C-alpha positions as CSV (number, residue, x, y, z in Angstrom):
1,M,38.5,9.2,-36.1
2,D,35.1,7.6,-36.7
3,T,33.7,8.7,-33.2
4,E,30.3,6.8,-33.6
5,A,32.1,3.6,-34.5
6,W,34.4,3.9,-31.4
7,V,31.5,4.6,-29.0
8,R,29.8,1.4,-30.4
9,D,32.9,-0.6,-29.7
10,Q,33.3,0.8,-26.1
11,L,29.7,0.1,-25.3
12,A,29.9,-3.3,-26.7
13,I,32.8,-3.9,-24.3
14,C,30.8,-2.6,-21.2
15,R,27.8,-4.8,-22.3
16,G,29.5,-7.8,-22.0
17,E,29.5,-11.1,-24.2
18,A,26.6,-13.0,-25.6
19,G,24.7,-15.0,-22.9
20,Q,26.3,-13.1,-20.2
21,V,24.2,-11.7,-17.3
22,V,25.4,-8.0,-17.4
23,D,23.2,-6.5,-14.6
24,I,20.8,-7.5,-11.7
25,E,17.9,-5.2,-11.7
26,S,15.6,-6.4,-8.9
27,I,15.1,-9.3,-6.4
28,E,12.0,-10.8,-4.8
29,I,12.8,-12.9,-1.9
30,H,10.8,-15.9,-0.9
31,P,9.3,-15.5,2.6
32,R,10.1,-19.0,3.8
33,L,12.5,-20.8,1.4
34,P,16.0,-19.8,0.2
35,L,14.7,-18.9,-3.2
36,A,14.6,-15.5,-5.0
37,V,13.3,-14.1,-8.3
38,L,15.6,-12.2,-10.2
39,R,15.2,-9.6,-13.0
40,V,18.4,-9.7,-14.7
41,R,19.7,-8.0,-18.0
42,R,21.5,-10.5,-20.4
43,R,23.5,-9.8,-23.4
44,V,22.0,-11.1,-26.6
45,S,23.1,-10.7,-30.2
46,W,21.2,-7.5,-31.0
47,G,22.0,-5.8,-27.5
48,T,20.6,-6.6,-24.1
49,R,17.1,-7.8,-22.8
50,S,15.6,-8.3,-19.4
51,E,14.9,-11.7,-18.2
52,L,13.3,-13.3,-15.1
53,E,15.3,-16.1,-13.2
54,L,14.4,-18.4,-10.3
55,F,17.7,-18.5,-8.2
56,D,18.4,-21.0,-5.4
57,T,20.6,-18.9,-2.8
58,V,21.9,-22.3,-1.2
59,T,22.9,-24.3,-4.4
60,G,23.2,-21.1,-6.8
61,E,21.0,-22.9,-9.4
62,E,19.6,-20.5,-12.1
63,R,16.5,-21.4,-14.0
64,T,15.1,-18.8,-16.5
65,I,11.4,-18.3,-16.5
66,P,10.3,-18.9,-20.0
67,G,8.3,-15.9,-21.9
68,C,9.3,-13.2,-19.3
69,Q,11.4,-10.9,-21.3
70,D,9.3,-7.8,-20.8
71,V,8.5,-7.9,-17.1
72,R,7.0,-4.9,-15.4
73,A,6.6,-6.5,-11.9
74,A,6.8,-9.8,-10.1
75,T,6.0,-11.1,-6.6
76,W,5.5,-14.3,-4.8
77,H,2.0,-15.8,-4.4
78,A,0.7,-15.7,-0.8
79,N,1.0,-19.6,-0.9
80,G,4.9,-19.4,-1.9
81,C,4.3,-22.0,-4.6
82,R,3.9,-19.7,-7.7
83,V,5.4,-16.4,-8.8
84,L,3.1,-13.7,-10.2
85,V,4.4,-11.8,-13.0
86,A,3.2,-8.7,-14.9
87,R,4.6,-8.7,-18.5
88,G,4.1,-7.0,-21.8
89,S,1.8,-8.7,-24.3
90,A,0.6,-7.8,-27.8
91,G,-2.6,-6.0,-26.6
92,G,-1.0,-4.3,-23.6
93,N,-0.1,-6.1,-20.5
94,E,-1.0,-9.3,-18.7
95,I,-0.5,-11.1,-15.2
96,V,0.6,-14.8,-15.3
97,E,1.0,-17.2,-12.6
98,V,4.1,-19.3,-12.8
99,D,4.5,-22.7,-11.1
100,I,7.9,-22.6,-9.4
101,D,8.4,-26.5,-9.9
102,T,7.4,-26.7,-13.8
103,L,7.9,-23.0,-14.6
104,E,4.6,-23.3,-16.6
105,A,2.6,-20.2,-16.8
106,E,-1.1,-19.3,-16.7
107,V,-2.6,-16.1,-17.7
108,L,-4.9,-14.6,-15.1
109,L,-5.9,-11.4,-16.7
110,E,-5.2,-8.8,-19.3
111,V,-5.2,-5.1,-19.2
112,T,-4.6,-2.2,-21.7
113,G,-2.7,-0.2,-19.4
114,A,0.8,-0.7,-17.6
115,I,0.9,-2.8,-14.5
116,E,3.4,-1.1,-12.2
117,S,3.3,-3.5,-8.9
118,L,1.7,-6.6,-7.6
119,R,1.0,-7.9,-4.1
120,S,-0.5,-11.2,-3.2
121,T,-2.5,-11.8,-0.1
122,D,-4.9,-14.2,1.3
123,D,-7.7,-12.1,0.0
124,G,-6.4,-11.9,-3.7
125,L,-4.1,-10.3,-6.0
126,Y,-3.7,-6.5,-5.7
127,F,-2.3,-4.8,-8.8
128,L,-1.6,-1.2,-9.7
129,E,-2.6,-0.3,-13.3
130,A,-1.4,2.8,-15.1
131,E,-4.1,3.3,-17.6
132,V,-3.7,4.7,-21.1
133,G,-2.6,8.2,-20.9
134,A,-0.9,8.0,-17.5
135,E,2.1,10.1,-17.5
136,L,5.5,8.4,-16.7
137,S,8.0,9.5,-14.5
138,D,11.0,11.5,-16.1
139,V,13.2,8.7,-14.4
140,H,11.7,6.5,-17.1
141,G,11.9,9.0,-20.0
142,S,8.7,11.0,-19.5
143,G,5.8,10.6,-21.9
144,V,2.7,8.8,-21.3
145,V,1.4,5.0,-21.3
146,A,0.5,4.5,-25.0
147,D,-2.6,3.0,-26.4
148,T,-1.3,0.6,-28.9
149,S,-4.7,0.4,-30.6
150,R,-4.6,4.0,-31.7
151,P,-3.0,5.1,-35.0
152,N,0.3,7.0,-34.4
153,W,-1.1,10.3,-35.4
154,Y,-3.7,10.3,-32.4
155,P,-3.1,13.4,-30.5
156,R,-2.3,13.9,-26.9
157,V,-5.5,16.2,-25.5
158,M,-5.4,18.4,-22.5
159,P,-7.3,18.5,-20.1
160,A,-6.8,14.7,-20.1
161,S,-9.9,12.5,-19.8
162,E,-7.8,9.4,-19.0
163,G,-4.6,8.3,-17.5
164,R,-5.2,7.7,-13.7
165,R,-3.2,5.0,-11.6
166,V,-6.0,2.5,-10.4
167,L,-5.6,0.1,-7.6
168,R,-7.5,-3.0,-8.1
169,I,-7.8,-6.5,-6.5
170,R,-8.7,-9.9,-8.3
171,D,-10.1,-12.0,-5.7
172,S,-9.9,-15.9,-5.4
173,A,-13.0,-16.3,-7.7
174,G,-11.4,-14.1,-10.3
175,H,-13.6,-11.1,-9.8
176,V,-11.8,-7.8,-10.3
177,R,-12.8,-4.6,-8.4
178,T,-11.4,-1.2,-7.8
179,V,-10.0,-0.7,-4.1
180,T,-10.1,3.2,-4.1
181,D,-11.3,6.1,-6.2
182,A,-8.0,7.8,-5.4
183,N,-5.1,8.0,-7.8
184,V,-2.5,5.5,-6.3
185,W,1.2,6.0,-6.8
186,D,2.5,3.0,-4.7
187,F,1.0,0.5,-2.2
188,D,1.4,-2.5,0.1
189,A,-1.2,-4.9,1.1
190,R,-1.7,-7.5,4.0
191,G,-5.0,-9.2,4.1
192,D,-7.8,-6.7,3.6
193,S,-5.5,-3.8,4.6
194,V,-4.1,-1.5,1.9
195,L,-1.4,1.0,2.7
196,M,-1.2,3.4,-0.3
197,L,0.6,6.6,-1.4
198,A,-2.4,8.5,-3.1
199,S,-3.6,11.9,-4.5
200,E,-6.9,13.1,-5.9
201,H,-5.4,14.2,-9.1
202,A,-3.3,12.0,-11.6
203,G,-1.0,14.4,-13.4
204,E,2.8,13.5,-12.6
205,G,2.9,16.7,-10.6
206,A,0.4,15.6,-8.2
207,W,2.9,13.0,-6.6
208,Y,4.8,15.8,-4.9
209,G,1.7,16.4,-2.7
210,A,0.5,12.8,-2.3
211,T,-0.4,11.6,1.4
212,L,-0.3,8.1,3.0
213,R,-3.5,6.5,3.6
214,I,-4.7,3.1,4.9
215,S,-7.9,1.4,3.5
216,G,-9.6,-1.6,5.3
217,G,-12.4,-2.6,7.5
218,A,-12.7,1.0,9.0
219,G,-12.7,2.7,5.5
220,E,-10.1,4.9,4.2
221,I,-8.2,7.2,6.5
222,E,-5.1,9.4,6.0
223,V,-2.2,8.4,8.2
224,C,0.6,10.7,7.2
225,R,1.2,13.8,5.2
226,S,4.7,15.6,5.1
227,P,6.1,19.0,4.0
228,Y,8.4,17.0,1.9
229,Q,7.4,14.0,-0.3
230,L,6.7,10.2,0.6
231,A,7.8,6.9,-0.8
232,W,8.0,3.1,0.1
233,P,4.5,2.7,1.9
234,R,5.0,-0.5,3.6
235,L,2.9,-2.9,6.0
236,S,4.7,-5.5,8.4
237,H,3.9,-9.1,7.6
238,D,1.5,-9.4,10.7
239,G,-0.3,-6.0,9.5
240,L,0.4,-4.4,12.8
241,H,2.7,-1.8,11.8
242,W,3.3,0.6,8.8
243,S,6.3,2.7,7.6
244,V,7.0,5.3,5.0
245,L,10.1,7.3,3.8
246,T,9.8,11.1,4.0
247,G,12.1,13.6,2.4
248,P,12.6,16.3,-0.3
249,A,12.6,14.6,-3.7
250,S,12.5,16.0,-7.4
251,D,11.8,12.5,-9.1
252,R,9.1,10.0,-8.4
253,G,10.9,6.8,-7.7
254,V,14.1,8.2,-6.4
255,L,13.7,9.5,-2.8
256,A,16.0,9.4,0.3
257,G,14.9,10.6,3.6
258,D,13.9,9.7,7.2
259,V,12.0,6.5,8.2
260,V,8.7,6.9,9.9
261,I,7.1,3.8,11.6
262,D,3.5,4.2,12.9
263,G,3.7,8.0,12.7
264,R,7.2,8.3,14.6
265,R,10.5,9.3,13.0
266,V,13.3,6.8,13.6
267,E,16.9,8.0,14.4
268,L,19.2,6.3,11.9
269,D,22.6,7.7,12.9
270,Q,22.7,10.2,9.9
271,V,21.8,7.5,7.3
272,H,19.7,8.9,4.6
273,A,17.4,5.9,3.7
274,S,16.4,5.1,0.2
275,L,15.0,1.6,0.8
276,S,12.8,0.2,3.4
277,E,11.1,-3.4,3.4
278,W,9.6,-5.2,6.4
279,T,11.1,-8.8,6.9
280,P,9.6,-12.1,7.8
281,N,10.9,-11.7,11.2
282,G,9.2,-8.5,12.0
283,Q,12.1,-6.0,11.6
284,L,12.3,-3.2,9.0
285,L,15.3,-3.5,6.8
286,V,16.7,-0.2,5.9
287,V,19.4,0.6,3.3
288,G,20.8,4.1,2.7
289,H,23.9,6.3,2.5
290,R,25.8,8.5,4.8
291,G,27.9,10.5,2.4
292,F,29.6,7.9,0.1
293,E,29.2,5.1,2.8
294,V,26.3,2.6,2.1
295,V,24.7,1.4,5.3
296,I,22.5,-1.7,5.7
297,G,20.5,-2.1,8.9
298,T,17.3,-3.0,10.7
299,V,14.8,-1.3,13.0
300,D,12.8,-3.0,15.7
301,P,9.4,-1.4,15.6
302,A,8.9,-1.9,19.3
303,G,11.9,0.1,20.5
304,Q,12.5,1.7,17.0
305,L,16.1,1.4,17.4
306,F,18.3,1.1,14.3
307,R,20.9,-1.6,14.2
308,P,23.6,-1.5,11.6
309,L,24.5,-4.8,10.1
310,W,27.0,-3.9,7.3
311,S,28.5,-0.9,5.8
312,S,31.2,0.0,2.9
313,T,32.8,3.0,1.6
314,T,34.2,1.2,-1.4
315,L,30.7,-0.6,-2.5
316,T,27.2,0.5,-3.0
317,S,23.9,-0.9,-4.0
318,G,21.8,0.0,-7.1
319,S,22.0,3.2,-9.3
320,D,19.4,5.5,-8.0
321,V,17.6,2.9,-5.6
322,P,19.4,0.1,-3.6
323,I,18.5,-3.5,-4.5
324,A,18.4,-5.6,-1.2
325,G,16.0,-7.9,0.8
326,Q,16.2,-9.9,4.0
327,M,15.9,-13.6,3.8
328,A,14.0,-15.7,6.5
329,S,17.5,-16.8,7.8
330,G,18.2,-13.4,8.7
331,D,20.8,-12.8,6.2
332,V,20.4,-10.0,3.7
333,L,20.5,-10.4,-0.1
334,A,21.9,-7.4,-1.9
335,V,23.2,-6.4,-5.4
336,L,26.5,-4.7,-4.7
337,E,29.1,-3.0,-6.9
338,G,32.1,-0.6,-6.9
339,H,34.1,1.5,-9.3
340,R,36.2,-1.7,-10.3
341,V,33.6,-4.4,-9.0
342,P,30.8,-5.4,-11.4
343,P,27.4,-5.9,-10.0
344,A,26.8,-9.2,-8.0
345,L,24.1,-10.6,-6.0
346,C,25.6,-11.1,-2.6
347,R,24.9,-12.6,0.8
348,V,25.5,-10.1,3.7
349,A,25.7,-12.1,6.9
350,G,27.5,-9.8,9.2
351,V,30.4,-6.9,9.3
352,G,32.6,-9.1,7.1
353,M,33.0,-9.2,3.3
354,P,29.8,-10.2,1.6
355,T,29.6,-13.6,-0.2
356,Q,29.0,-13.4,-3.9
357,L,26.3,-15.7,-5.2
358,L,26.0,-14.5,-8.8
359,S,28.4,-12.3,-10.4
360,T,28.2,-10.3,-13.7
361,A,32.1,-10.4,-14.1
362,S,33.5,-11.8,-17.4
363,P,36.6,-11.2,-19.5
364,A,34.6,-8.1,-20.9
365,T,34.4,-6.6,-17.4
366,D,38.0,-7.3,-17.1
367,R,38.7,-5.2,-20.0
368,V,36.5,-2.5,-18.5
369,I,38.5,-2.5,-15.3
370,E,41.7,-2.1,-17.2
371,L,40.4,1.2,-18.6
372,S,38.6,2.4,-15.6
373,G,41.1,4.7,-14.1
374,E,41.3,5.5,-10.3
375,C,38.2,6.6,-8.4
376,D,38.8,8.9,-5.2
377,V,36.4,10.8,-2.8
378,V,37.6,14.5,-2.8
379,E,36.5,17.0,-0.2
380,W,36.6,21.0,-0.4
381,E,35.3,23.8,1.4
382,S,32.5,25.8,-0.4
383,S,32.1,29.7,-0.6
384,D,30.2,29.6,2.7
385,G,32.6,27.3,4.5
386,A,30.6,24.1,4.2
387,R,32.2,20.8,3.6
388,I,31.2,19.3,0.2
389,E,32.2,16.0,-1.4
390,G,32.5,14.5,-4.7
391,L,34.2,11.8,-6.8
392,L,37.1,12.2,-9.2
393,I,37.8,9.5,-11.8
394,R,41.1,9.8,-13.4
395,P,42.5,7.8,-16.3
396,E,46.2,7.1,-16.6
397,K,46.8,10.1,-18.9
398,I,44.5,13.1,-18.6
399,S,43.7,15.3,-21.7
400,G,41.0,17.3,-20.1
401,L,38.6,17.6,-17.1
402,V,34.9,17.2,-17.5
403,V,32.4,18.0,-14.8
404,L,29.3,15.7,-14.6
405,A,26.5,17.4,-12.9
406,H,23.8,15.0,-11.6
407,G,20.2,15.4,-12.4
408,G,17.3,15.8,-9.9
409,P,18.5,17.9,-8.4
410,I,18.0,15.8,-5.4
411,S,19.9,12.6,-6.2
412,A,23.6,11.9,-5.8
413,F,26.8,10.1,-7.2
414,H,27.9,6.9,-5.4
415,V,30.8,4.7,-5.9
416,N,29.0,2.7,-8.7
417,W,30.6,0.3,-11.2
418,V,32.4,2.4,-13.7
419,A,30.2,1.3,-16.7
420,R,27.0,1.9,-14.8
421,D,26.9,5.4,-16.3
422,E,27.8,5.1,-19.9
423,Y,28.8,8.8,-20.1
424,V,31.4,8.4,-17.4
425,W,32.8,5.3,-19.1
426,L,33.2,6.8,-22.5
427,L,34.8,10.0,-21.0
428,V,37.3,8.1,-19.0
429,S,38.1,5.8,-21.9
430,A,38.7,8.9,-24.2
431,G,41.1,10.2,-21.6
432,Y,39.1,12.7,-19.6
433,A,39.3,13.0,-15.8
434,V,35.6,13.1,-14.7
435,F,34.5,15.2,-11.6
436,C,31.2,14.1,-10.0
437,P,30.3,16.5,-7.4
438,N,27.6,16.1,-4.7
439,P,26.7,19.8,-4.0
440,R,23.9,21.2,-1.8
441,G,20.5,19.6,-2.9
442,S,22.1,16.1,-3.1
443,S,20.8,13.1,-1.2
444,G,22.9,11.0,1.3
445,R,23.7,13.7,3.9
446,G,20.2,14.3,5.4
447,N,16.9,16.1,4.6
448,E,18.3,19.5,5.6
449,F,21.1,19.3,3.1
450,A,18.9,18.0,0.3
451,A,16.4,20.7,0.9
452,A,19.0,23.5,0.6
453,V,18.3,23.4,-3.1
454,L,14.7,24.2,-2.7
455,G,13.9,27.8,-3.7
456,D,17.6,28.3,-4.6
457,A,18.3,26.5,-7.9
458,G,21.5,27.6,-9.3
459,G,22.5,29.5,-6.3
460,Q,24.7,27.8,-3.7
461,D,24.7,24.6,-5.4
462,A,26.4,26.3,-8.4
463,K,29.1,27.8,-6.0
464,D,29.6,24.2,-4.5
465,I,30.6,22.9,-7.9
466,T,32.8,26.0,-8.9
467,T,34.8,25.8,-5.7
468,G,35.3,22.2,-6.2
469,I,36.7,22.8,-9.6
470,E,39.0,25.5,-8.4
471,H,40.1,23.2,-5.5
472,L,41.1,20.4,-8.0
473,L,43.0,22.9,-10.0
474,R,44.6,24.9,-7.2
475,E,45.9,22.1,-5.3
476,R,47.0,20.2,-8.6
477,I,44.8,17.2,-8.0
478,V,44.3,17.3,-11.7
479,P,46.9,19.0,-14.1
480,R,45.7,22.5,-15.4
481,V,43.8,21.2,-18.4
482,P,40.6,22.7,-20.1
483,V,37.4,22.1,-18.4
484,G,34.2,20.9,-19.8
485,I,30.8,20.4,-18.2
486,T,27.7,18.1,-19.0
487,G,24.7,16.9,-17.4
488,N,21.0,15.7,-18.2
489,S,17.9,17.4,-16.8
490,Y,18.8,19.4,-13.7
491,G,22.2,18.5,-14.6
492,G,21.5,19.9,-18.0
493,F,20.4,23.1,-16.4
494,L,23.8,23.5,-14.4
495,A,25.6,22.7,-17.8
496,A,23.8,25.6,-19.4
497,W,23.8,27.8,-16.2
498,L,27.5,27.7,-15.0
499,P,29.0,28.9,-18.3
500,C,26.8,32.0,-17.8
501,V,28.0,32.9,-14.3
502,C,31.7,32.1,-14.5
503,N,34.5,31.6,-16.9
504,L,35.9,28.2,-16.0
505,F,34.5,26.3,-18.8
506,A,35.8,25.8,-22.3
507,A,32.9,23.8,-23.4
508,A,29.5,22.7,-22.3
509,V,27.0,19.8,-23.3
510,A,23.5,20.3,-21.9
511,R,21.3,17.4,-22.3
512,S,17.5,17.7,-21.8
513,P,18.1,21.0,-19.9
514,V,16.1,23.6,-18.2
515,T,17.2,27.0,-19.8
516,D,14.0,29.4,-19.1
517,W,12.2,28.7,-15.9
518,Q,9.4,31.0,-16.7
519,L,8.7,29.1,-20.0
520,L,9.2,25.8,-18.3
521,D,6.5,26.6,-15.7
522,L,4.1,27.0,-18.7
523,T,5.1,24.0,-20.6
524,T,6.1,21.2,-18.0
525,N,4.1,18.3,-16.5
526,L,6.1,19.0,-13.4
527,R,4.9,22.5,-12.5
528,E,4.8,21.4,-8.7
529,L,8.5,20.8,-8.9
530,N,9.2,23.9,-10.8
531,R,7.6,25.7,-7.8
532,L,9.5,24.0,-5.2
533,L,12.8,24.7,-6.8
534,V,12.4,28.2,-8.2
535,G,9.4,29.9,-6.2
536,S,5.8,30.3,-6.4
537,N,5.2,33.4,-8.7
538,P,6.7,32.7,-12.2
539,L,5.3,36.2,-13.3
540,D,7.4,38.3,-10.9
541,G,10.1,39.8,-13.0
542,A,12.4,40.1,-10.0
543,S,12.1,36.5,-9.2
544,H,14.6,33.4,-9.8
545,Y,12.3,32.6,-12.6
546,I,14.1,35.4,-14.6
547,A,17.3,35.8,-12.8
548,R,18.4,32.1,-12.8
549,S,17.4,31.4,-16.3
550,P,20.3,30.7,-18.7
551,V,18.7,32.1,-21.8
552,R,18.6,35.5,-19.9
553,R,22.3,35.5,-19.1
554,V,24.0,34.7,-22.3
555,T,26.8,37.3,-23.0
556,P,30.0,36.7,-24.9
557,P,32.6,35.3,-24.1
558,H,30.7,32.2,-23.5
559,A,31.6,28.6,-23.7
560,P,30.7,26.8,-27.0
561,T,27.6,24.6,-26.0
562,L,25.7,21.6,-27.5
563,L,22.2,21.1,-26.4
564,T,20.3,18.0,-26.9
565,A,16.7,17.1,-26.2
566,G,13.8,14.3,-26.9
567,L,10.9,15.4,-28.7
568,S,8.4,13.5,-26.4
569,D,9.9,15.0,-23.2
570,L,7.1,16.4,-21.0
571,A,9.4,17.4,-18.0
572,T,11.9,19.6,-19.7
573,P,10.3,20.0,-23.2
574,P,12.6,20.4,-26.2
575,S,11.7,24.0,-26.4
576,Q,14.1,24.6,-23.5
577,A,17.1,23.4,-25.4
578,E,16.0,25.1,-28.5
579,A,15.5,28.5,-26.8
580,M,19.1,28.3,-25.5
581,Y,20.5,27.5,-28.9
582,A,18.8,30.5,-30.3
583,A,20.0,32.7,-27.4
584,L,23.6,31.6,-27.9
585,S,23.5,31.9,-31.7
586,D,22.0,35.3,-31.6
587,Q,25.1,36.4,-29.6
588,G,27.6,34.8,-31.9
589,V,28.4,31.8,-29.5
590,D,29.3,28.6,-31.1
591,A,26.4,26.4,-30.5
592,A,24.5,23.4,-31.9
593,F,21.3,21.7,-31.1
594,A,20.2,17.9,-31.6
595,I,16.6,16.8,-31.1
596,Y,15.8,13.2,-31.1
597,P,12.4,12.4,-32.5
598,L,11.8,9.0,-30.7
599,E,13.1,10.1,-27.2
600,G,11.8,11.7,-24.1
601,H,13.6,12.8,-21.1
602,G,17.1,11.8,-21.7
603,V,18.2,9.5,-24.5
604,L,17.3,5.8,-23.8
605,G,17.3,4.2,-27.2
606,F,20.7,2.5,-28.1
607,D,21.1,4.0,-31.5
608,A,20.2,7.5,-30.3
609,R,22.4,7.1,-27.3
610,V,25.4,6.2,-29.3
611,D,24.7,9.3,-31.5
612,Q,24.4,11.5,-28.6
613,C,27.5,10.3,-26.9
614,A,29.4,10.6,-30.2
615,R,28.3,14.3,-30.6
616,M,29.4,15.1,-26.8
617,L,32.8,13.5,-27.5
618,D,33.3,15.4,-30.7
619,W,32.2,18.5,-29.0
620,F,34.8,18.2,-26.3
621,R,37.5,16.9,-28.5
622,V,37.2,20.1,-30.7
623,H,36.5,22.7,-28.0
624,L,38.8,21.3,-25.3
625,Q,41.9,21.2,-27.5
626,H,44.7,23.8,-27.3
627,V,42.7,25.8,-24.7
628,Q,44.8,27.7,-22.1
């Protein structure tokens, strides 16, 4: 079988038909009118592309905004009559102003860096620019903001003399000034008050220690710092209240935690919040998870009481971050999906079933559903008696079991559309049952559960996974078939680590893995995260830096292992995969290594993704056959 051709065919199915909207990536809701700006992904002849649409939530009318196929951020103008859009341009990025009646755009300003967020107030337009050289989150593939004017041979130099995230304002006269000297990671603005998550240093690792600050008439003051990380800094529409999320996090842009309003923690009835936005009526909209249950609710800032509006155990919102907002009417707009439910923009008006306003369903998604298998929540008791959860996705006929370890480590599997994760979709289509555990360190079960992985990478979380596999096999929830494991980033670490400490696996595929914590501490741009996960002294020979490194635990017999990496990865550099390949080969273990020259953390390019998936499937096909 030509595996690569088969992968292309399967991915073509889940990417929909030409002209079809296949995903809804973000929503910006008008503060007064029943309108929303949607960033959607549409299938075109050569693949998919991002587009911006103006959507009427009453009539369902969609109008595509011309010239907005490379959108970085969008927001409503303070007057509500225009949309402000940050988009890519030939020289870098530009901000344009779009009239909502004519859809005509006017360029306001151009920058050489990447514009990451926008806010419009009566005082002007605030924008956050990641300058040339600024490091990118590993969620977005790692690497740096490129300078397109430089030749492709131009070196990346350290220590860096460039690459900060600068918050600026363009006033009504068109003058631009810098708001603060600090490096800003995220912000919100109302009038002349700015709430910002900031640090003094600009490297990606500096985010882990960022603090919350307010800048305004009284100058710049710090209002919140946390032993964990901070995200979603937000100001109420009247500017009287501020809020932020705080929780242990491993990736900038993916945080679940507690809600803090005006310095006080809000009790959320065990909901681990991953989105918070102030609404036009003065409430704080909160979306989060309680295990596999997604919960949408609001908090009154006066009494700080959480009021659930809607919840579901069969649907979820977004991939890593929920996509939702509250309209002036009080109804919530949310992008919802389920294992057999493709993403749809929905109106949530109470405890009943949400109303679909814009669906991505098509004959192509019907075909995906036919091949999607069954998705069930499984629970088991770990080695220390704790209750652990996971998802098990089973095709009609099972030829093997593949464990998919999530990255982070502080993230989680949810009941997403089966084609949301192409690795899941391809494995299930190929006849494998896919086990997706949420071990210690996963989000969705509170800060204490998530923080359990800190200082214990590859410890209790590994036992949570292996006891889950044993439970599936012992209880005959899946037949006694050969077991493989795969994962990316921290999931790649687990895919390299678990075959070193147990004999459950017949094959492993470790993508962008960590394999040597000590070497990683010297080469990663996320040293701060390294210290949180493993410990503070990488030179201690008795520490987890040595004891928990897969390269130091390779002894035959060992599962045949395929390793992949991106050449431009700053988070888990390709030397991690290469070192493990050498360690396995030296011990006579069947191993292979593929490095992708145009990729960073994970493989994002379509052709490279096809190749990687084909190699993974071939590896499992060969090494999971005829294994007892």
